[in-house]
C-alpha positions in Angstrom: 118.5 115.8 107.5 119.0 115.5 103.7 119.6 112.2 102.0 120.6 111.3 98.6 118.7 108.1 98.5 115.2 106.9 99.4 115.7 105.0 102.7 112.4 103.1 102.0 113.4 101.9 98.4 113.5 98.3 99.7 109.7 98.4 100.2 109.1 98.8 96.4 108.7 95.6 94.5 110.3 96.3 91.1 108.0 94.3 88.9 106.8 96.7 86.4 103.4 95.8 85.0 101.2 97.7 82.5 98.1 98.0 84.6 96.9 101.3 83.3 96.0 104.1 85.6 93.8 103.1 88.6 90.6 105.2 89.0 89.7 103.9 92.4 92.2 105.3 94.9 92.5 107.0 98.3 93.9 110.6 98.7 96.3 111.2 101.6 97.1 114.9 101.9 100.8 115.2 103.1 101.0 119.0 103.1 98.4 121.6 102.4 99.2 125.2 103.0 98.9 128.5 101.0 102.1 128.0 99.1 102.5 124.2 98.5 100.2 121.1 98.4 101.3 117.5 98.2 98.8 114.7 98.0 99.6 111.1 97.8 97.3 108.8 95.8 97.2 105.1 96.9 95.4 102.5 94.8 94.7 98.9 96.0 95.2 96.5 93.1 94.8 93.3 95.1 94.8 92.4 98.9 98.6 92.7 99.0 99.4 95.1 96.1 99.3 98.8 96.4 100.2 101.4 93.7 101.1 105.0 94.2 100.5 108.3 92.4 100.7 111.9 93.4 99.3 115.4 92.9 101.8 118.1 93.8 101.4 122.0 93.4 104.8 123.5 94.0 105.3 126.9 95.5 106.7 128.2 92.3 103.5 127.5 90.4 104.5 124.2 88.8 102.3 121.1 89.1 103.2 117.4 88.9 100.5 114.8 88.8 100.3 111.0 88.2 97.5 108.6 88.9 98.4 105.4 90.7 99.7 102.8 88.4 101.9 99.6 88.6 104.2 101.0 86.0 106.8 101.9 88.6 106.4 98.9 90.9 104.1 98.1 93.8 104.0 97.7 97.6 102.7 94.9 99.8 101.3 97.3 102.4 99.7 100.8 102.3 102.0 102.0 105.1 105.1 100.9 103.0 103.7 102.8 99.9 103.3 105.9 102.0 106.8 105.7 103.6 108.3 105.3 100.2 106.5 108.4 98.9 107.6 110.3 101.9 111.1 109.1 101.5 111.1 110.3 97.9 110.1 113.8 99.0 112.9 113.8 101.6 115.4 112.5 98.9 114.3 115.4 96.6 114.1 118.0 99.4 115.5 120.8 97.1 112.4 120.9 95.1 110.2 121.6 98.1 109.7 124.4 100.7 111.6 123.7 104.0 108.2 123.7 105.8 107.1 120.8 103.5 110.2 118.8 104.2 109.7 119.4 108.0 106.1 118.2 107.8 107.2 115.1 105.9 109.9 114.3 108.5 107.2 114.5 111.2 104.8 112.4 109.2 107.6 109.7 108.7 108.1 109.7 112.5 104.4 109.3 113.3 104.1 106.6 110.6 107.0 104.6 111.9 106.1 105.1 115.5 102.3 104.7 115.9 100.5 106.0 118.9 100.9 103.8 122.0 97.4 104.5 123.3 
């Protein structure tokens, strides 16, 4: 299902700070196949403050990369940061391979509904 907005935008706290780029961050590989690679970078600034960045290799050979920074807002939980990033990919689905969008949708479902056992 395509959307023209990020359904997880409400998780982002739109206080834009100049923190510089965070060098201590965690990598979360969203998609890694022979044609496209999407990696979410999550940096923890404080116990309840997370910033995101990304490293994306598109199927057409382009690359987009940004280290985590508070420049675009922050999130109170790591899970919220991840859902926001996945929602952003879903919002901009035309830039990604269909297989990447499908993997993102599955990851959203598994993140929202954790395992019962």
